[in-house]
C-alpha positions as CSV (number, residue, x, y, z in Angstrom):
1,M,22.3,108.8,56.6
2,S,23.0,108.4,60.3
3,S,20.6,106.5,62.6
4,T,17.7,108.3,64.3
5,F,19.2,107.3,67.6
6,F,22.7,108.5,66.6
7,G,22.5,111.5,69.0
8,F,21.4,109.3,71.9
9,E,24.5,107.1,71.4
10,L,26.8,110.1,71.1
11,S,25.3,111.6,74.3
12,R,25.6,108.2,76.1
13,R,29.3,108.1,75.3
14,A,29.8,111.6,76.5
15,L,28.0,110.9,79.8
16,N,30.1,107.8,80.4
17,A,33.3,109.5,79.6
18,Q,32.6,112.6,81.7
19,Q,31.4,110.5,84.6
20,T,34.5,108.4,84.6
21,A,36.6,111.5,84.4
22,L,34.7,112.9,87.4
23,N,35.5,109.6,89.3
24,I,39.2,109.9,88.5
25,T,39.2,113.5,89.8
26,G,37.4,112.3,92.9
27,Q,40.1,109.6,93.4
28,N,42.8,112.2,93.1
29,I,41.1,114.5,95.7
30,A,40.5,111.6,98.1
31,N,44.2,110.7,98.0
32,A,45.7,114.2,98.0
33,N,47.4,113.4,101.3
34,T,48.1,109.8,100.7
35,P,51.9,109.1,100.9
36,G,53.3,107.6,97.6
37,Y,50.1,108.3,95.7
38,T,50.5,109.4,92.1
39,R,48.1,111.7,90.4
40,Q,46.0,109.9,87.8
41,I,44.9,111.4,84.4
42,G,41.9,110.3,82.4
43,N,42.8,110.5,78.7
44,L,39.7,111.4,76.7
45,T,39.8,110.5,73.0
46,A,37.4,111.1,70.2
47,T,35.8,107.9,68.9
48,T,36.0,106.7,65.3
49,P,33.9,108.9,63.1
50,E,31.0,107.6,61.1
51,T,31.0,108.1,57.3
52,I,27.7,109.3,55.8
53,S,26.6,110.0,52.3
54,V,26.0,113.5,51.2
55,S,25.2,115.2,47.9
56,G,28.2,114.5,45.7
57,G,30.1,112.3,48.1
58,T,30.7,111.2,51.7
59,M,31.4,113.0,54.9
60,S,32.8,112.0,58.3
61,V,30.7,112.8,61.3
62,G,32.1,112.5,64.8
63,T,30.6,109.8,67.1
64,G,31.5,111.2,70.4
65,V,34.2,110.6,73.1
66,T,35.6,107.7,75.0
67,L,38.0,107.4,77.9
68,D,41.1,105.8,76.2
69,T,43.4,105.2,79.2
70,I,44.0,106.2,82.8
71,T,47.7,107.1,83.2
72,R,49.9,108.2,86.1
73,A,51.6,111.5,86.1
74,R,55.1,110.1,86.6
75,D,58.6,111.1,85.4
76,A,61.1,108.3,85.3
77,M,64.1,110.6,85.2
78,V,62.9,112.5,88.3
79,D,62.3,109.2,90.1
80,N,65.8,108.1,89.3
81,Q,67.3,111.3,90.5
82,F,65.2,111.1,93.7
83,R,66.4,107.6,94.5
84,T,70.1,108.3,93.7
85,E,70.1,111.3,96.0
86,T,68.1,109.4,98.7
87,S,70.8,106.7,98.8
88,K,73.5,109.3,99.2
89,Q,71.5,111.2,101.9
90,Q,71.0,108.0,103.9
91,Y,74.7,107.1,103.5
92,Y,75.9,110.4,104.9
93,G,73.1,110.6,107.4
94,T,74.0,107.2,108.8
95,K,77.7,108.1,108.9
96,Q,77.0,111.3,110.7
97,S,74.8,109.6,113.3
98,N,77.4,106.8,113.9
99,L,80.3,109.2,114.1
100,T,78.4,111.6,116.4
101,N,77.9,108.6,118.7
102,V,81.7,108.1,118.7
103,E,82.1,111.8,119.6
104,G,79.9,111.3,122.6
105,I,82.0,108.4,123.7
106,M,85.2,110.4,123.4
107,N,83.6,113.4,125.2
108,E,86.3,115.8,124.0
109,P,87.1,118.4,125.1
110,S,86.1,118.1,128.8
111,D,87.7,117.7,132.2
112,S,86.5,114.1,132.4
113,S,87.7,113.2,128.9
114,L,90.7,111.0,128.2
115,S,92.9,114.0,127.4
116,G,92.1,115.5,130.7
117,V,92.8,112.3,132.5
118,L,96.1,111.9,130.6
119,N,97.1,115.4,131.6
120,S,96.3,114.7,135.2
121,F,98.5,111.6,135.0
122,W,101.5,113.5,133.8
123,T,100.8,116.3,136.4
124,S,100.9,113.7,139.2
125,W,104.4,112.6,138.2
126,S,105.5,116.3,138.1
127,D,104.1,116.7,141.7
128,L,106.0,113.5,142.7
129,S,109.3,114.9,141.3
130,N,109.0,117.8,143.6
131,N,108.3,115.6,146.7
132,P,109.5,112.1,145.8
133,T,109.3,110.7,149.3
134,D,105.8,111.8,150.2
135,S,103.4,108.8,150.4
136,G,100.3,110.8,149.6
137,T,101.8,112.1,146.4
138,R,102.8,108.5,145.5
139,S,99.3,107.4,146.2
140,V,98.0,110.1,143.8
141,V,100.2,108.8,141.0
142,V,98.9,105.3,141.3
143,Q,95.3,106.5,141.6
144,R,95.7,108.7,138.5
145,A,97.3,105.8,136.6
146,K,94.3,103.5,137.5
147,T,91.9,106.3,136.4
148,L,93.8,106.5,133.1
149,T,93.6,102.7,132.5
150,D,89.9,102.7,133.5
151,G,89.2,105.4,131.0
152,L,90.9,103.5,128.2
153,H,89.0,100.3,129.2
154,S,85.7,102.2,129.1
155,I,86.3,103.8,125.7
156,S,87.4,100.5,124.3
157,A,84.3,98.8,125.6
158,Q,82.0,101.5,124.3
159,I,83.6,101.4,120.8
160,S,83.1,97.6,120.8
161,D,79.5,98.0,122.0
162,L,78.8,100.5,119.2
163,Q,80.4,98.2,116.7
164,N,78.1,95.4,117.9
165,N,75.0,97.7,117.7
166,I,75.9,98.7,114.1
167,E,76.4,95.1,113.3
168,S,72.9,94.3,114.5
169,N,71.6,97.0,112.2
170,V,73.5,95.3,109.3
171,K,72.1,92.0,110.2
172,T,68.6,93.6,110.1
173,Q,69.1,95.5,106.9
174,I,70.2,92.4,104.8
175,P,66.9,90.5,105.2
176,L,65.0,93.8,104.8
177,I,66.6,94.2,101.3
178,N,65.6,90.6,100.5
179,N,62.1,91.3,101.7
180,Y,61.8,94.4,99.5
181,A,63.1,92.3,96.6
182,S,60.4,89.6,97.2
183,Q,57.7,92.3,97.4
184,I,58.8,93.8,94.1
185,K,58.9,90.3,92.4
186,D,55.3,89.6,93.6
187,L,54.1,93.0,92.4
188,N,55.9,92.4,89.0
189,G,53.8,89.2,88.6
190,Q,50.5,91.0,89.5
191,I,51.3,93.9,87.2
192,K,52.3,91.7,84.3
193,Q,49.0,89.7,84.7
194,A,47.0,92.9,84.6
195,E,48.9,94.4,81.7
196,A,48.4,91.2,79.7
197,S,44.7,91.7,80.0
198,G,44.9,95.3,78.8
199,D,44.7,96.9,82.2
200,Q,46.9,99.7,83.6
201,P,47.1,98.8,87.4
202,N,48.1,102.3,88.6
203,D,47.7,101.4,92.3
204,L,50.1,98.4,91.9
205,Y,52.5,100.7,90.1
206,D,52.4,103.1,93.1
207,S,52.9,100.2,95.5
208,R,56.0,99.0,93.6
209,D,57.5,102.5,93.3
210,N,57.0,103.0,97.1
211,V,58.9,99.7,97.8
212,V,61.7,100.8,95.5
213,D,61.9,104.1,97.3
214,Q,62.4,102.3,100.6
215,L,65.0,100.0,99.0
216,A,66.9,103.1,97.8
217,K,67.4,104.2,101.5
218,L,69.5,101.0,102.1
219,V,71.4,100.6,98.8
220,N,71.7,102.6,95.6
221,V,69.1,101.4,93.1
222,K,68.9,101.3,89.3
223,V,65.5,100.7,87.6
224,T,65.2,99.4,84.1
225,E,61.8,98.9,82.4
226,T,61.6,97.4,79.0
227,P,58.9,95.7,76.8
228,D,58.5,92.0,77.6
229,S,59.2,90.2,74.3
230,S,57.0,87.3,75.4
231,F,53.9,89.5,74.7
232,S,53.4,90.8,71.1
233,S,51.2,93.7,72.2
234,G,54.2,95.7,73.5
235,K,52.1,96.9,76.4
236,V,53.5,94.4,78.9
237,S,56.8,95.4,80.6
238,N,59.7,93.7,82.3
239,Y,60.8,95.5,85.5
240,K,64.4,95.0,86.6
241,I,66.1,96.3,89.8
242,E,69.9,96.5,90.1
243,I,71.8,97.5,93.2
244,G,75.4,98.4,93.9
245,D,78.1,99.7,91.6
246,P,78.7,98.2,89.2
247,P,75.0,97.4,89.0
248,Q,74.2,93.8,90.1
249,T,70.7,92.3,89.5
250,L,68.5,92.0,92.5
251,V,65.1,91.5,90.8
252,D,64.5,90.7,87.1
253,G,60.8,90.3,86.4
254,G,59.8,87.2,88.5
255,A,63.4,86.2,89.4
256,V,65.1,87.4,92.6
257,N,68.7,87.1,93.7
258,Q,69.0,86.9,97.5
259,L,71.7,88.6,99.7
260,V,73.2,86.7,102.6
261,G,75.2,87.8,105.6
262,V,78.3,85.7,106.2
263,T,79.7,85.4,109.7
264,Q,83.5,85.1,110.4
265,A,85.2,83.3,113.2
266,T,87.1,86.4,114.2
267,G,85.6,89.6,115.5
268,L,86.2,93.2,114.5
269,G,89.9,94.1,114.3
270,G,90.8,90.4,114.2
271,S,90.0,89.6,117.8
272,A,88.2,86.5,118.9
273,T,84.5,87.0,119.7
274,T,81.8,85.1,121.4
275,A,79.0,83.4,119.5
276,G,76.5,85.9,118.1
277,N,79.0,88.8,117.9
278,E,80.7,87.8,114.6
279,I,81.4,90.3,111.9
280,T,79.0,90.1,109.0
281,T,79.9,90.6,105.4
282,V,77.4,90.9,102.6
283,Q,77.4,88.7,99.5
284,W,75.0,87.2,96.9
285,A,73.6,83.7,97.5
286,N,76.1,82.4,94.9
287,G,79.1,83.6,96.9
288,T,79.8,86.8,94.9
289,P,80.5,89.8,97.1
290,L,78.1,92.7,96.9
291,K,80.0,95.7,95.5
292,F,78.5,98.9,97.0
293,G,80.3,101.5,94.9
294,Q,80.3,105.0,96.4
295,D,77.8,106.6,98.8
296,G,75.5,103.6,98.4
297,G,72.9,103.9,101.2
298,A,72.6,103.2,104.9
299,L,73.9,99.6,104.7
300,Q,77.2,100.6,103.2
301,A,77.6,103.4,105.7
302,N,77.0,101.0,108.6
303,I,79.5,98.5,107.3
304,E,82.1,101.1,106.6
305,T,81.7,102.7,110.1
306,R,81.8,99.3,111.8
307,D,84.7,97.8,109.8
308,T,86.8,100.8,109.0
309,D,86.1,103.9,111.1
310,L,85.6,102.2,114.4
311,T,88.2,99.5,113.8
312,T,90.8,102.3,113.0
313,L,89.8,104.3,116.0
314,Q,90.0,101.2,118.3
315,G,93.5,100.7,116.8
316,K,94.5,104.3,117.7
317,Y,93.5,103.8,121.3
318,D,95.4,100.5,121.4
319,D,98.4,102.3,120.0
320,L,98.0,105.0,122.6
321,A,97.9,102.5,125.4
322,T,101.0,100.7,124.0
323,G,102.8,104.0,123.7
324,I,102.0,105.0,127.3
325,V,103.2,101.7,128.7
326,T,106.3,101.6,126.6
327,A,107.4,105.2,127.4
328,V,106.6,105.1,131.1
329,N,108.2,101.7,131.7
330,D,111.3,102.7,129.7
331,I,112.0,105.6,132.1
332,Y,110.5,104.0,135.2
333,G,113.0,101.1,135.0
334,S,116.0,103.2,134.0
335,G,117.1,104.1,137.5
336,T,120.3,102.5,138.9
337,G,119.0,101.9,142.4
338,A,116.6,99.2,143.7
339,G,114.0,100.0,141.0
340,A,116.2,99.3,138.0
341,G,114.4,97.3,135.4
342,A,111.0,97.6,137.2
343,E,107.7,98.1,135.4
344,F,105.1,100.6,136.3
345,F,102.5,99.2,133.9
346,D,102.0,95.5,133.2
347,N,103.8,94.6,130.0
348,S,103.5,90.8,130.2
349,S,101.2,90.5,127.2
350,P,100.5,92.7,124.1
351,V,99.0,95.9,125.5
352,T,95.7,97.2,124.2
353,A,93.2,99.8,125.4
354,S,91.1,97.1,126.8
355,N,93.7,95.4,129.0
356,I,96.2,98.1,130.0
357,S,96.8,97.9,133.7
358,V,99.2,99.1,136.5
359,S,101.7,96.4,137.4
360,T,100.8,94.3,140.4
361,S,104.3,95.1,141.8
362,T,103.5,98.8,141.8
363,A,102.2,99.9,145.2
364,T,101.9,103.2,146.9
365,D,104.7,102.3,149.3
366,N,107.3,101.2,146.8
367,I,106.6,103.4,143.8
368,I,109.8,104.8,142.3
369,G,110.0,108.5,141.9
370,T,113.7,109.1,142.2
371,G,117.0,108.2,140.6
372,S,119.8,106.7,142.5
373,S,120.6,110.1,144.0
374,G,117.0,110.5,145.3
375,D,116.5,113.7,143.4
376,G,113.1,112.9,141.8
377,S,114.6,112.6,138.4
378,I,112.6,109.5,137.4
379,A,109.3,111.2,138.1
380,A,110.4,114.4,136.4
381,A,111.5,112.4,133.3
382,I,108.1,110.6,133.1
383,S,106.3,113.9,133.5
384,S,108.2,115.3,130.5
385,L,106.5,112.7,128.3
386,S,103.6,115.0,128.1
387,S,105.6,117.1,125.7
388,G,108.2,114.9,124.1
389,W,110.7,112.0,124.1
390,S,113.9,113.6,125.3
391,N,114.3,111.3,128.3
392,L,113.7,108.0,126.5
393,T,116.6,105.7,125.9
394,D,117.8,104.8,122.4
395,T,120.5,102.2,122.4
396,A,121.5,99.2,120.2
397,T,119.2,97.0,122.3
398,N,116.5,99.5,123.0
399,S,115.1,101.7,120.2
400,D,112.1,103.2,122.1
401,L,113.1,106.8,121.2
402,T,113.3,106.1,117.5
403,D,110.1,104.1,117.5
404,M,108.2,106.7,119.4
405,K,109.2,109.5,117.1
406,T,108.2,107.5,114.1
407,K,104.9,106.2,115.4
408,Y,103.6,109.0,117.7
409,G,105.1,112.2,116.3
410,T,106.1,114.9,118.8
411,S,104.4,113.4,121.9
412,L,101.6,111.1,123.1
413,G,99.4,114.1,123.7
414,D,99.8,115.2,120.1
415,F,99.2,111.7,118.8
416,Y,95.9,111.6,120.7
417,G,95.0,115.1,119.8
418,A,95.5,114.2,116.1
419,T,93.1,111.3,116.6
420,V,90.5,113.6,118.1
421,T,90.9,116.2,115.4
422,Q,90.6,113.5,112.6
423,L,87.3,112.3,114.1
424,G,86.0,115.9,114.3
425,A,86.9,116.4,110.6
426,D,85.2,113.2,109.6
427,V,82.0,114.2,111.5
428,Q,82.1,117.7,110.0
429,Q,82.5,116.2,106.5
430,A,79.6,113.8,107.0
431,T,77.5,116.6,108.3
432,S,78.3,118.9,105.4
433,Q,77.6,116.2,102.9
434,K,74.4,115.3,104.6
435,S,73.3,118.9,104.4
436,A,74.1,119.1,100.7
437,E,72.2,115.9,100.1
438,D,69.2,117.1,102.1
439,A,68.9,120.1,99.8
440,L,69.2,117.8,96.7
441,V,66.6,115.4,98.0
442,T,64.3,118.3,98.8
443,N,64.7,119.6,95.3
444,A,64.1,116.2,93.8
445,T,61.0,115.7,96.0
446,N,59.6,119.1,94.9
447,Q,60.1,118.2,91.3
448,R,58.4,114.9,91.9
449,E,55.6,116.5,93.7
450,S,55.1,119.1,90.9
451,T,54.7,116.2,88.5
452,S,53.0,113.5,90.5
453,G,51.4,115.2,93.4
454,V,47.8,116.2,93.6
455,S,46.9,119.9,93.4
456,L,43.5,120.5,95.0
457,D,43.1,123.7,93.1
458,E,43.7,122.0,89.8
459,E,41.4,119.1,90.7
460,M,38.6,121.5,91.7
461,T,39.0,123.1,88.3
462,N,38.8,119.7,86.6
463,L,35.8,118.8,88.8
464,L,33.8,121.9,87.6
465,Q,34.9,121.3,84.0
466,F,33.8,117.6,83.9
467,Q,30.6,118.4,85.8
468,K,29.6,121.1,83.3
469,S,30.4,118.7,80.4
470,Y,28.3,116.0,82.1
471,A,25.4,118.4,82.5
472,A,25.6,119.5,78.9
473,A,25.6,115.9,77.7
474,A,22.6,115.2,79.9
475,R,20.9,118.3,78.4
476,M,21.6,116.9,75.0
477,V,19.8,113.6,75.9
478,T,16.8,115.7,77.0
479,M,16.9,117.6,73.7
480,M,17.2,114.4,71.6
481,D,14.2,113.0,73.6
482,D,12.1,116.1,72.7
483,M,13.1,115.8,69.1
484,L,12.3,112.1,68.9
485,S,8.9,112.8,70.7
486,T,8.1,115.4,68.0
487,L,9.0,113.0,65.3
488,M,6.9,110.2,66.8
489,N,3.9,112.5,67.2
490,M,3.8,114.0,63.7
491,G,0.5,113.6,62.0
492,L,-1.3,112.5,65.1
493,T,-4.5,114.3,66.0
494,K,-6.7,114.3,69.0
């Protein structure tokens, strides 16, 4: 037979369980707008029944309810999808931003862009061919040439500045990844300690997931959670973070592998740099390079833009400067008069976009615009470079014509136009990919929110449900008290 106070104990358990469930609901409501908060669920479980004797045998009678666990509404598969798409989104977003900055530097098409300046340069030679002895026209040619060289200098300097700015971001992101790794390691230790005591530290789980989400913006992330074999209960987990492709361990439980930025003695594109502007590569502390894989977050996008996209673009401008100098000087010095063998552009050292300059021997008064017959043929031939190479020499000792056709295609203008078109295509591709990833991240976020987010309507329903259950349990206590009072007063008279 059950105890006289059996009903009181059953009611007490009900009151405790419903009150705790109400508190969990209140926690969810309080954090409905807290970023990174995961909805918590109180799992109510019937307690172990009591066996009582009845006529002819025994019978199990329920003993009430208890709050078994408080779990988070979390879906590991959705988390993995969200982080994967976030890494890709940040990769393409960073590429788009960097390349858009390059578009701003090029400023194409516009009258002040390099293509406009280059066209004005060729036009000035055409004007000179029509009036080769006019000092004012000669002065315009020199001035347009200096405007062209200044334009190339400016673009080259801006590309270098952008590379250095991106490099600064890389140098900031490497220690940031290490900082995230240390935070995850510390949280792993706190969580393991709590789990070993039988607790489920949901707030710590949320903190760790939020750090991993931030890490996924910089590099692609793989999370592996397995039971820790050091604990026989099976309720203590080992949390492992891998980054890159193939995956390389960043955090494994309480162990962290640090990344380091290695500086090189030469700068971007192989040119010497001053202290503090060295190129940075990323590797593990043991010297093994970090392998990013494909579309692996903002860090990879910055490194690729800095070392590949901008270095290639800088090389294109250097090639353009070299081509202009080679072609113009070839024709400029081809006359048979006093100007034979002269240089219009300085060619004393390897020409780049950063150092191209008009020869010091070229002045307004002695600029050559005519052939030996004074017919303006030199200026006309240089002007024709805007559309092709027909006036370049190609002899056994001078292969300018063959080299130009091979390297620059139909003309210098077309070569530069192809460079501009390629950049536009790269920006368009990055923009398109970013838009696609934005949609995927939004979809993954919505899935995550539907699972882990707090719905105030649902919580209000739970609030009413648990409140009614608590009131009913309290009513049961009152009823049991009345019953016990009746029992205690039986047989008593006034």
